[in-house]
C-alpha positions as a printed Julia matrix, in Angstrom:
257×3 Matrix{Float64}:
 16.63  -22.1    92.23
 18.0   -22.92   88.8
 21.14  -20.94   88.0
 20.37  -21.38   84.3
 17.45  -19.01   84.69
 18.69  -15.39   84.53
 17.19  -13.45   87.41
 17.95  -10.23   89.23
 17.21  -10.32   92.94
 17.66   -7.59   95.46
 19.95   -7.49   98.44
 22.74   -5.53  100.21
 27.22   -3.89   98.22
 36.1    -3.58   96.25
 37.23   -6.0    93.91
 40.53   -6.87   92.29
 40.64   -6.91   88.53
 43.23   -9.63   87.97
 42.15  -13.18   87.15
 41.63  -15.23   90.28
 43.99  -18.01   91.19
 42.69  -21.6    91.05
 41.1   -22.65   94.3
 40.1   -19.09   95.2
 38.0   -19.04   98.34
 34.49  -18.23   97.17
 33.52  -17.02  100.63
 36.15  -14.27  100.4
 33.99  -12.59   97.74
 31.62  -11.62  100.5
 34.32   -9.37  101.97
 35.51   -7.93   98.67
 32.65   -5.73   97.63
 28.86   -5.57   97.85
 27.69   -8.5    99.94
 25.34  -11.19   98.69
 24.97  -12.95  102.06
 25.2   -16.35  100.42
 22.29  -15.73   98.03
 22.75  -18.02   95.01
 21.93  -15.09   92.72
 25.06  -13.22   93.75
 27.32  -15.92   95.17
 29.32  -18.42   93.08
 28.49  -21.97   94.1
 31.11  -24.55   95.08
 30.84  -26.26   91.69
 31.47  -22.98   89.8
 34.96  -21.84   88.81
 35.46  -18.13   89.42
 37.4   -16.8    86.41
 37.54  -13.06   87.11
 36.16  -10.33   89.3
 36.33   -6.57   88.9
 34.71   -3.22   89.43
 34.59    0.1    87.53
 37.52    2.53   87.62
 36.08    5.6    89.34
 37.55    8.38   87.18
 36.58    6.7    83.92
 33.12    5.83   85.23
 32.62    9.49   86.18
 33.6    10.64   82.68
 31.79    7.99   80.65
 28.6     7.32   82.6
 28.14   10.52   84.61
 29.63   12.84   81.95
 31.64   14.93   84.38
 34.11   16.1    81.7
 31.33   17.2    79.33
 29.51   19.08   82.07
 32.72   20.67   83.33
 33.65   21.91   79.86
 30.13   23.23   79.32
 30.08   25.21   82.56
 33.62   26.48   81.89
 32.45   27.71   78.47
 29.54   29.53   80.11
 31.91   31.19   82.56
 34.24   32.3    79.76
 31.34   33.68   77.72
 30.13   35.61   80.75
 33.59   37.1    81.25
 33.8    38.08   77.59
 30.42   39.8    77.96
 31.76   41.63   81.03
 29.49   39.81   83.47
 31.82   38.66   86.25
 28.96   37.79   88.6
 27.45   35.4    86.07
 30.88   33.91   85.41
 31.36   33.3    89.12
 27.96   31.64   89.4
 28.71   29.38   86.43
 32.1    28.44   87.88
 30.69   27.66   91.32
 27.74   25.68   89.96
 29.99   23.8    87.56
 32.4    22.85   90.31
 29.57   21.74   92.59
 27.86   19.66   89.89
 31.07   17.97   88.78
 31.92   17.21   92.4
 28.45   15.77   93.02
 28.58   13.58   89.92
 32.08   12.36   90.77
 30.79   11.46   94.21
 27.97    9.48   92.65
 30.48    7.68   90.41
 32.58    6.83   93.47
 29.53    5.49   95.26
 28.5     3.49   92.2
 31.95    1.89   91.85
 32.08    1.15   95.58
 28.74   -0.66   95.43
 29.58   -2.68   92.31
 31.18   -6.07   91.92
 31.32   -8.03   88.65
 32.04  -11.77   88.92
 32.63  -14.08   85.94
 32.3   -17.8    86.53
 32.41  -20.68   84.08
 28.62  -20.63   83.82
 27.43  -17.08   84.38
 28.17  -13.4    84.86
 27.12  -12.03   88.24
 26.59   -8.29   88.71
 26.18   -6.98   92.25
 25.12   -3.41   91.65
 23.03   -0.58   93.02
 23.55    2.55   95.1
 19.96    3.11   96.22
 18.41   -0.17   95.05
 20.87   -2.95   95.75
 20.44   -5.61   93.1
 22.01   -8.92   92.09
 21.89   -9.73   88.4
 22.54  -13.28   87.23
 23.32  -13.67   83.49
 23.81  -17.26   82.32
 26.55  -17.36   79.69
 24.41  -19.49   77.41
 22.02  -16.55   77.0
 24.74  -14.14   75.84
 24.62  -13.87   72.07
 27.26  -11.15   71.73
 29.81   -9.46   73.98
 30.46   -6.0    72.59
 33.58   -4.14   73.66
 34.28   -0.43   73.6
 37.81    0.5    74.59
 38.28    3.71   76.54
 42.02    4.24   76.44
 44.67    1.55   76.17
 43.4    -0.78   78.9
 39.98    0.18   80.24
 36.7    -0.3    78.46
 33.02   -1.21   78.55
 31.6    -4.64   77.71
 27.91   -4.87   76.82
 25.95   -8.11   76.48
 23.31   -8.8    73.85
 20.99  -11.43   75.31
 18.56  -13.95   73.95
 14.98  -14.0    75.15
 12.43  -11.21   75.36
 11.84  -10.59   79.07
 14.79   -8.43   79.99
 15.86   -6.26   82.89
 14.86   -2.61   82.77
 17.26    0.27   82.15
 16.43    1.94   85.46
 17.27   -1.18   87.45
 20.59   -1.64   85.63
 21.75    1.99   85.27
 24.56    2.93   84.96
 25.55   -0.66   84.15
 23.6    -0.68   80.88
 24.45    0.2    77.29
 23.03    3.61   76.29
 20.24    3.97   73.75
 19.06    0.36   73.91
 15.74    0.83   75.66
 13.59   -1.84   74.02
 16.18   -4.57   74.61
 18.42   -3.37   77.47
 21.98   -4.68   77.37
 23.71   -5.13   80.74
 27.21   -3.61   80.57
 30.4    -3.91   82.58
 31.5    -0.31   82.97
 35.07    1.07   82.9
 36.74   -2.26   83.7
 40.55   -2.64   83.54
 42.06   -5.07   81.02
 38.79   -4.89   79.11
 40.02   -6.69   75.97
 41.3    -9.58   78.06
 38.07   -9.77   80.03
 36.02   -9.76   76.8
 38.14  -12.61   75.48
 37.66  -14.56   78.72
 33.9   -14.1    78.46
 33.89  -15.3    74.84
 35.96  -18.36   75.7
 33.77  -19.24   78.68
 30.64  -18.74   76.56
 32.07  -21.0    73.83
 31.33  -24.0    76.08
 27.67  -23.44   75.23
 28.24  -22.77   71.51
 29.95  -20.08   69.48
 29.41  -16.48   70.53
 29.3   -13.51   68.22
 31.93  -11.0    69.27
 32.43   -7.4    68.26
 35.79   -6.18   69.52
 35.52   -2.86   67.73
 34.09    0.25   69.33
 30.49    0.41   70.44
 28.78    3.4    68.89
 26.78    5.16   71.6
 23.93    6.21   69.38
 20.44    4.92   68.84
 20.75    1.79   66.68
 19.19    1.98   63.24
 16.54   -0.56   62.34
 18.05   -3.7    60.98
 21.36   -2.92   62.68
 23.8    -5.82   62.67
 26.78   -6.49   64.87
 30.24   -6.9    63.38
 31.26  -10.34   64.43
 33.77  -13.12   64.66
 33.56  -16.5    66.32
 35.29  -17.4    69.5
 35.25  -21.11   68.68
 33.55  -23.37   66.22
 30.14  -24.73   67.12
 26.5   -23.77   66.98
 25.18  -20.79   68.82
 22.96  -21.65   71.76
 19.32  -21.31   70.7
 17.34  -18.21   71.52
 14.75  -18.77   74.22
 11.17  -19.24   73.16
  8.74  -16.59   74.3
  7.3   -19.03   76.82
 10.66  -19.58   78.51
 11.81  -17.35   81.4
 14.1   -14.44   80.7
 15.74  -11.73   82.75
 13.66  -10.22   85.5
 14.31   -7.43   87.96
 13.24   -7.41   91.56
 14.14   -4.17   93.33
 14.26   -4.14   97.11
């Protein structure tokens, strides 16, 4: 199977966030998060250099992808309104439901982080993801046309990938590891990763081996993109951008279990 063809394949899924030391034992990745059982889609090959691995930070993933803070504030507002209207029973119901929903969503965020492992090599980005549908996503660096960063605090952030080609993975297969509001052309996204700016820079530098990459290191706006939207950009290194795939060439595919 050609690793230059981006494919998502299914299969069974804790990872450090610091760059890996040279000579890191590739096999150890199997015991550091969701397992790939040696599948080339989710396992770096001996001739690949593993540059970084990481997983989402649970609290930030809960707030940004599962919207626990927004829901909690909404239910708290309902409880306060009910108290102001002298309806203590309704306030109690709102408080209990709010607590239960926030707890449930936080649990889902914990499960999502636990079943996620991002691996950056010198040729591709591997995403082992999936709570219910365990999936391995293989993204060749040469197909990344832009790595868009949104910082969430001083260190953590999200990194979304704009990809060349027209056969892309679906939002449902990728969620929550996908940029919101990009339904026609889904953008795989590393969620709530530590040292996000450094990781984005590492991705750009690794991608530069295949030609210059457009980079937007300003905030991603989580709103539906307007037609003709352009990405603020800079170049990681000089050189020509790798060509966009022709429609007849293979693109990203999803294969749920």
